[in-house]
C-alpha positions as CSV (number, residue, x, y, z in Angstrom):
1,M,-16.7,-19.1,12.1
2,S,-17.6,-16.3,14.6
3,R,-14.2,-14.9,13.9
4,V,-14.5,-14.7,10.1
5,R,-17.8,-13.1,10.3
6,D,-16.3,-10.6,13.2
7,A,-13.3,-9.7,10.7
8,F,-15.9,-9.1,7.8
9,R,-17.9,-6.6,10.1
10,K,-14.7,-4.9,11.3
11,Q,-13.4,-4.6,7.7
12,S,-16.9,-3.3,6.6
13,A,-16.6,-0.4,9.3
14,V,-13.3,0.4,8.2
15,T,-14.3,0.6,4.5
16,A,-16.8,3.0,5.5
17,T,-14.9,5.3,7.4
18,M,-12.3,5.3,4.3
19,G,-14.8,6.5,1.9
20,S,-16.4,3.4,0.4
21,P,-19.9,2.5,1.4
22,F,-20.2,0.1,-1.7
23,T,-17.5,-2.1,-0.1
24,A,-18.7,-1.5,3.5
25,A,-22.1,-2.9,2.0
26,L,-20.6,-5.8,0.6
27,L,-18.4,-7.1,3.3
28,G,-21.2,-6.2,5.9
29,G,-23.8,-8.2,3.7
30,L,-21.3,-11.3,3.3
31,A,-20.4,-11.2,7.3
32,E,-24.3,-11.8,7.8
33,G,-25.1,-13.9,4.7
34,L,-22.3,-16.4,4.2
35,E,-23.3,-20.0,4.8
36,P,-21.2,-23.1,4.3
37,D,-23.2,-24.1,1.2
38,G,-20.5,-24.1,-1.5
39,V,-16.7,-24.6,-1.6
40,V,-15.9,-21.0,-1.3
41,A,-18.1,-20.0,1.4
42,A,-17.0,-22.9,3.3
43,A,-13.3,-22.4,2.9
44,V,-13.7,-18.6,4.0
45,L,-16.0,-19.6,6.9
46,N,-13.4,-22.3,8.0
47,W,-10.2,-20.1,7.3
48,P,-7.4,-21.9,9.1
49,G,-5.4,-18.8,9.9
50,D,-6.0,-14.9,11.2
51,P,-8.8,-13.6,9.1
52,Y,-8.2,-10.0,10.5
53,T,-6.9,-6.9,8.5
54,R,-3.6,-7.0,10.1
55,A,-2.9,-10.8,9.4
56,D,-4.4,-12.5,6.4
57,A,-6.9,-9.6,5.7
58,L,-9.5,-12.5,4.3
59,P,-12.4,-10.0,3.6
60,L,-10.2,-8.2,1.2
61,R,-8.8,-11.1,-0.5
62,L,-12.6,-12.2,-1.3
63,A,-13.6,-8.6,-2.2
64,G,-10.6,-8.6,-4.8
65,G,-11.7,-11.9,-6.2
66,L,-15.4,-10.7,-6.7
67,R,-14.0,-7.4,-8.2
68,A,-11.7,-9.2,-10.5
69,L,-14.9,-11.3,-11.8
70,V,-16.5,-8.0,-12.7
71,L,-13.7,-6.3,-14.4
72,S,-12.8,-9.2,-16.5
73,G,-16.4,-9.5,-17.8
74,Q,-16.7,-13.0,-16.5
75,D,-20.0,-12.8,-14.4
76,A,-22.7,-10.6,-16.0
77,E,-25.3,-10.8,-13.2
78,L,-22.6,-9.9,-10.8
79,S,-21.5,-6.9,-12.9
80,A,-25.1,-5.8,-13.1
81,A,-25.5,-6.0,-9.2
82,Y,-22.2,-4.1,-8.9
83,A,-23.4,-1.2,-11.3
84,R,-26.7,-0.9,-9.7
85,A,-25.0,-0.4,-6.3
86,G,-22.6,2.2,-7.5
87,A,-19.5,0.4,-8.6
88,G,-17.7,2.7,-11.3
89,R,-19.0,5.9,-9.7
90,P,-17.6,8.2,-7.1
91,A,-18.6,7.1,-3.6
92,R,-21.8,8.5,-2.0
93,E,-21.7,10.2,1.3
94,T,-24.1,7.9,3.0
95,P,-24.5,4.3,3.6
96,L,-26.2,2.1,0.9
97,P,-29.7,1.6,1.9
98,P,-30.9,-1.9,2.4
99,E,-32.9,-2.2,-0.8
100,E,-29.5,-1.7,-2.6
101,A,-27.3,-3.4,-0.4
102,R,-29.3,-6.9,-0.1
103,P,-29.3,-7.6,-4.0
104,L,-25.5,-6.8,-3.8
105,T,-25.1,-9.5,-1.1
106,I,-27.3,-12.1,-3.1
107,A,-25.4,-11.5,-6.3
108,A,-21.9,-11.9,-4.4
109,L,-23.2,-15.3,-2.9
110,A,-24.4,-16.4,-6.1
111,A,-21.2,-15.7,-7.9
112,M,-19.3,-17.4,-5.3
113,R,-21.3,-20.8,-6.1
114,R,-20.7,-20.1,-9.9
115,H,-16.8,-19.4,-9.8
116,E,-15.2,-21.7,-7.2
117,D,-11.9,-22.4,-8.7
118,F,-11.5,-18.9,-9.7
119,L,-12.2,-17.6,-6.2
120,I,-10.2,-20.3,-4.1
121,D,-7.0,-19.4,-6.4
122,W,-7.7,-15.7,-5.4
123,L,-8.0,-16.5,-1.7
124,K,-4.5,-17.9,-1.7
125,S,-2.6,-14.4,-1.9
126,P,-3.2,-11.5,0.5
127,P,-4.2,-8.3,-1.1
128,Q,-1.8,-6.1,-2.9
129,T,-3.4,-2.7,-3.4
130,N,0.0,-1.2,-4.3
131,E,-1.8,2.1,-3.2
132,V,0.2,4.8,-5.1
133,R,-1.1,7.6,-2.8
134,R,1.3,6.3,-0.1
135,S,4.0,8.0,-2.2
136,G,2.9,11.3,-1.0
137,P,4.5,10.8,2.6
138,L,7.6,9.1,0.7
139,I,8.0,12.2,-1.4
140,A,8.0,14.4,1.7
141,A,10.5,12.1,3.6
142,G,12.8,11.9,0.5
143,H,13.1,15.7,0.5
144,W,13.7,15.7,4.2
145,L,16.4,13.1,3.9
146,T,18.0,14.9,1.0
147,A,18.0,18.0,3.0
148,R,19.2,16.4,6.0
149,F,22.2,14.6,4.2
150,G,22.8,16.6,1.1
151,L,23.2,13.1,-0.5
152,P,21.6,11.2,-3.4
153,L,19.5,8.2,-2.3
154,V,19.6,4.3,-2.8
155,L,16.1,3.0,-2.3
156,S,15.1,-0.7,-1.3
157,E,11.4,-1.6,-0.7
158,L,10.3,-4.3,1.4
159,G,7.1,-5.6,0.3
160,A,7.0,-3.8,-3.0
161,S,4.4,-5.5,-5.0
162,A,4.7,-4.2,-8.4
163,G,7.0,-1.4,-7.4
164,L,4.6,1.6,-7.7
165,N,5.7,3.1,-4.5
166,L,9.3,2.4,-5.4
167,L,8.9,5.2,-8.4
168,W,7.7,7.9,-5.9
169,D,10.3,10.3,-7.4
170,R,8.4,10.5,-10.6
171,Y,5.3,11.8,-8.9
172,A,4.4,15.1,-7.8
173,L,3.2,16.1,-4.4
174,D,0.9,19.2,-4.5
175,I,0.2,20.5,-0.9
176,G,0.0,24.4,-2.1
177,A,3.6,23.9,-3.0
178,V,4.7,21.4,-5.4
179,F,7.4,18.7,-4.7
180,G,8.6,16.6,-7.6
181,P,9.4,16.7,-11.3
182,A,8.2,19.1,-14.0
183,D,6.6,16.3,-15.9
184,P,5.3,14.0,-13.1
185,A,3.4,10.7,-14.2
186,L,0.9,11.8,-11.6
187,V,0.2,14.3,-9.1
188,L,-0.8,13.6,-5.5
189,T,-2.9,16.0,-3.3
190,P,-3.5,14.8,0.1
191,A,-5.0,17.0,2.7
192,W,-1.8,18.0,4.4
193,E,-1.4,19.3,8.1
194,G,1.8,20.9,9.4
195,A,4.5,22.7,7.7
196,P,5.8,21.6,4.2
197,P,8.9,19.6,3.9
198,P,12.1,21.1,2.8
199,R,12.5,21.4,-0.9
200,A,15.8,19.6,-1.8
201,N,15.3,17.8,-5.1
202,P,16.0,14.1,-4.3
203,V,18.2,12.1,-6.7
204,I,17.8,8.3,-6.9
205,L,20.9,6.5,-7.8
206,A,19.3,2.9,-7.9
207,R,16.2,1.3,-6.6
208,S,15.2,-2.4,-6.3
209,G,12.6,-4.0,-4.0
210,V,11.4,-7.6,-2.8
211,D,8.2,-9.3,-2.4
212,L,7.0,-13.0,-1.7
213,N,4.9,-12.6,-4.7
214,P,5.8,-9.8,-6.9
215,L,3.3,-8.6,-9.3
216,D,3.9,-7.5,-13.0
217,A,2.5,-4.1,-14.1
218,V,1.6,-5.8,-17.4
219,E,0.6,-9.3,-16.8
220,D,-0.8,-8.7,-13.4
221,R,-2.9,-5.4,-14.0
222,L,-6.2,-7.1,-13.2
223,R,-5.1,-8.4,-9.7
224,L,-3.7,-4.9,-8.9
225,V,-6.7,-3.1,-9.9
226,A,-9.3,-5.4,-8.5
227,Y,-8.3,-4.8,-4.7
228,L,-9.3,-1.1,-5.7
229,W,-12.7,-0.3,-4.1
230,A,-15.4,-0.3,-6.7
231,D,-16.8,3.2,-5.9
232,Q,-13.6,4.9,-5.9
233,P,-12.7,5.4,-9.6
234,D,-10.0,8.3,-8.9
235,R,-7.9,5.4,-7.3
236,L,-8.4,3.3,-10.4
237,E,-7.3,6.4,-12.5
238,R,-4.2,7.0,-10.5
239,T,-3.3,3.4,-10.4
240,A,-3.4,3.0,-14.1
241,K,-1.1,5.9,-14.6
242,A,1.3,4.5,-12.0
243,L,1.0,1.1,-13.7
244,D,1.6,2.6,-17.1
245,L,4.8,4.0,-15.6
246,A,6.1,0.9,-14.0
247,A,5.4,-0.9,-17.2
248,A,7.9,1.4,-18.9
249,M,10.6,1.7,-16.2
250,R,10.3,-2.0,-15.2
251,P,11.6,-1.4,-11.5
252,G,13.4,-4.4,-10.3
253,I,11.4,-6.5,-7.8
254,A,12.9,-9.7,-6.6
255,R,11.0,-12.5,-5.5
256,G,11.8,-13.7,-2.0
257,D,11.7,-13.5,1.9
258,A,12.2,-9.8,2.8
259,A,15.0,-10.5,5.4
260,D,16.8,-13.0,3.3
261,W,16.8,-10.4,0.3
262,L,17.8,-7.6,2.9
263,L,20.8,-9.5,4.2
264,P,23.1,-8.8,0.9
265,R,21.5,-5.6,0.1
266,L,22.6,-4.2,3.3
267,Q,26.1,-5.8,3.0
268,T,26.6,-3.6,-0.2
269,R,28.0,-0.1,1.0
270,H,27.0,3.0,-0.9
271,P,29.8,5.6,-0.5
272,G,28.3,9.1,-1.2
273,A,24.7,8.0,-0.8
274,V,21.9,7.6,1.8
275,H,20.6,3.9,1.9
276,V,16.9,4.0,2.3
277,V,15.2,1.0,3.3
278,F,11.4,1.6,3.5
279,H,7.9,-0.3,3.5
280,T,4.3,1.0,3.5
281,V,1.7,-0.9,5.0
282,A,3.5,-4.1,4.3
283,W,5.5,-5.0,7.6
284,Q,2.1,-6.1,9.1
285,Y,2.0,-9.2,6.7
286,F,5.7,-10.4,7.5
287,P,5.5,-13.3,9.9
288,A,7.1,-12.4,13.4
289,E,10.3,-14.3,12.6
290,V,10.8,-12.2,9.4
291,Q,10.3,-9.1,11.2
292,A,12.9,-9.9,13.9
293,R,15.5,-11.0,11.5
294,A,15.0,-8.0,9.4
295,R,15.4,-5.8,12.4
296,A,18.3,-7.4,13.7
297,L,20.0,-7.0,9.8
298,L,19.0,-3.4,10.2
299,D,20.6,-2.8,13.6
300,A,23.8,-4.7,12.3
301,A,24.2,-2.6,9.2
302,G,23.3,0.7,11.4
303,A,26.1,-0.1,13.5
304,A,28.4,-0.2,10.6
305,A,27.0,3.0,9.0
306,T,29.1,6.0,8.5
307,A,28.7,9.6,7.8
308,D,29.4,9.3,4.2
309,A,27.2,6.3,3.8
310,P,24.2,6.6,6.0
311,L,21.4,4.2,6.8
312,A,17.7,5.0,6.9
313,H,14.7,2.8,7.8
314,L,11.7,4.8,6.7
315,S,8.1,3.0,7.7
316,M,4.5,4.0,7.2
317,E,2.7,1.3,9.2
318,A,-0.1,0.6,11.4
319,D,0.4,1.0,15.4
320,D,-1.8,1.0,18.2
321,M,-2.2,4.9,18.2
322,G,-4.3,6.0,15.1
323,P,-5.7,7.5,13.3
324,G,-3.9,6.0,10.2
325,A,-0.4,4.9,10.0
326,A,2.6,6.0,11.8
327,L,5.6,7.7,9.7
328,T,8.6,6.7,11.5
329,L,12.3,7.1,10.4
330,R,15.4,5.7,12.0
331,L,18.7,7.0,11.1
332,W,22.4,5.8,11.2
333,P,24.9,6.4,12.4
334,G,23.8,7.5,15.9
335,N,20.5,5.1,15.9
336,E,18.3,8.1,16.1
337,D,14.4,7.7,16.1
338,I,12.4,10.5,14.3
339,A,8.6,10.8,14.2
340,L,7.6,12.1,10.9
341,G,3.9,12.3,11.4
342,R,1.0,10.2,10.5
343,A,-0.8,9.4,7.4
344,D,-4.2,7.8,6.2
345,F,-3.6,4.2,5.1
346,H,-4.6,5.3,1.5
347,G,-2.6,8.5,1.6
348,R,-5.8,10.7,1.5
349,W,-4.2,13.1,4.3
350,V,-0.9,13.4,6.1
351,R,-0.1,15.1,9.3
352,W,3.6,16.1,9.1
353,T,5.4,16.7,12.1
354,A,9.0,16.2,11.1
355,P,11.5,18.4,12.8
356,A,12.5,21.5,11.0
357,L,15.9,21.3,9.4
358,V,18.6,24.0,9.5
359,T,21.1,23.2,6.9
360,G,23.2,24.5,4.3
361,A,22.7,21.6,2.0
362,A,22.4,22.7,-1.7
363,D,19.9,21.3,-4.2
364,T,21.2,18.0,-5.5
365,G,19.8,19.0,-9.0
366,P,17.1,17.5,-11.3
367,Q,15.6,14.2,-10.4
368,A,16.9,10.9,-11.9
């Protein structure tokens, strides 16, 4: 039980630093207020796995389930408590005072007793925010890769969820200069440090992804938006636009193990294109055995890569350095490791340190 309470406290602190006093108050209150007096609370407190963020992310599972009860209109009392504490309004700059946080905790604990089956089912799956602002660094990396090779791209995403970040070429990145299509589905505006990426107009020849539990942009819309923090309505607005795009484009997301899917995917050569295998805040959820197999597959495919069919492994993942996630790129042929910089886990800021390119590669034309 102590590890579970500690996981809630730590996730509360993280959400406070990431601009959600509401979620910080909710998780902090649950850390202290949970008692094994119901099916859901007992399941949480006796969690058999690793409750922390880089493993099972238990606090975010429960927070998502409670938010889903509100969004689906299943619990009027919880909805009222959420509204009083700031849900649906832009985040305040200070922590919730005790007189607002305490009623939120009481309402959440009561809802856990009223909706046992719903919340137990919700706890079975890890969070899938599919945070679309993570596409900001992907757009920059796409331009960098296109400038480096002068070739179109084939995209393979691991841990793709509903595929919102598989559609990064349909969004625009505005960092003073604008990168992206003339009619973007949405515009991303992260705080940007560093030089801008080269402008190279990426062309996407094909795209596909894999997830153990892929979500549908239409049927699973509630689950996808429920993981967004309740006092960050701007995230809900961006995600809604991305979900509308995904519902129209239907990016192909396979259900399965990432390494199993990657094996035939890497065996297919793409002459005249860069094959980009990428993932954003997903690798940490893969079992160690899956990570090892995926690395081995990438190494083997990289050894067979050629100048006319390069392979790139693009990663936006947590490491032990901080702040935020490391943006890394590995290229073949040559087995070259390139540090692109760092980014906030939700894409609020990017520190771009990619090496400047001196290249004569021409623009590859309008985006696909």
